N, C-alpha and C positions, 0 to 999 in steps of 0.2 A: 693231526689229520691235516693235509694239504689241500686248500680249496682255492679256487679263482673265482672272484666276484665281478660281474659286469653288470652295472646299473642301467637300466632303460627308462623311459618315461613311465611305463605303466607296470614294470616288473623288474625283478633282479634275476640274473642267471648265475646260478651257483654250480660250479663244476667241481666235483670232488675228484682231486688228482691223486687217487690211490688205486691199487689193483683189486684190493678186497675191502669190504664193508662188513665188519663184524661186530658182535655184541660189545666188545670193550670200546668202540667208537661211537656207540649210539647215544650216550649221554652228551658228549661235546657236540655231536650233529644236532640232536634235538635242541640243546641251549642255543646254538648259533642260528638254526632255522627259526625257531620262535621268537627270537629277537626281532626278525623282520616284521612281526605283527605289531610292534610298537611304532613302526615308521608310517609316514604318510603313504608310501608306496609299499603295500603289504604283499603283493603278489610275487611268487617265486617260481621259477623254472629250475628244476634240479636236473642237472646234466650228469648222467652216469656213464659217459663215454669210455672212461678209463676203468671202470669196475668190472672185473671178470668173474668175481665171487662175491656172493652176499649170503650171510647165514640167516636162519629163521628168525632170530632175535632182532636183527637189524632190519629185515624186511617188515617185521610186525611193527617196529619203532616207526618205520617210514609211513605206514599206514595210519598209525595213531597221530604222527605229526600232520599228515594230510588232513585228517579229520578235525584236528584243531584249527587249521587254516580255514576250513569251510565254516566251522562254528563261528569264527571271527569275521566272517563275510570277506574272506580272501581266497586265493587260489594257490594251489601247489601242484604243478604239473611235472611229471617225470619224464624225461626223454633220453633217447639215445641208449637204450638198455642193451647190453651186450646179450647175444643169443643164449650164452650159457646162463646168464642171470634170469633171462626170460623163462628158460626151461625150468629152472629151479622154482621160480615163482608160480610157474603153471602147475608144477607137480605138487606144491603145497596148497594149491587153490587161491593163492593170494594175487595171481596176476589178474583175476577178474574183479578184484576189489581195488586195486591201485589205478590211479588215473595217470595213464602212461600213453605217450605218443611216439612215433619214430623220430621226429626231428625237432629241433628248437623252433623252427618257422611254424610247425603245427602247434607246439606248445603255446607260442604267442598268440595265434589264431584263437586257441580255446580260451586264453586269458581275456582277450578282447571281447569275446562272445559272452563270457561269464560276466565281465564288467557291465556290458550292455544289459544282460539279463537282471542283474542286481539293480541297476538304475531304473528298469521298468517295474520290478517288483516294488521298490521304494516309492515311485510314482503312483502306484495302486493303493498304497497305505494311507 
């Protein structure tokens, strides 16, 4: 699986450079994304600009990975979802569960807000 990684101060942008995301790609995807939870900068923006098809297994894996990030106090935001992929996710009811936004800029804004929220919650403890 071809990916491009761009590291910023508070997050990494991972762009999957494939046209399809299928079940046979889920294990390497999961392994590579969960590795970021071991880094000092744990937050990830997953850019799906090039993905035009995603199967059910891959979509469910993305949701499980996203949940793992939140359980570890990190954010995984998905952006630039192609209309055909959004339709598929909507048809299966997964679009409501997945944390997605239209652009990388909006994804970065959410990460910054979630970082502030985590800091405030830590301050209350």
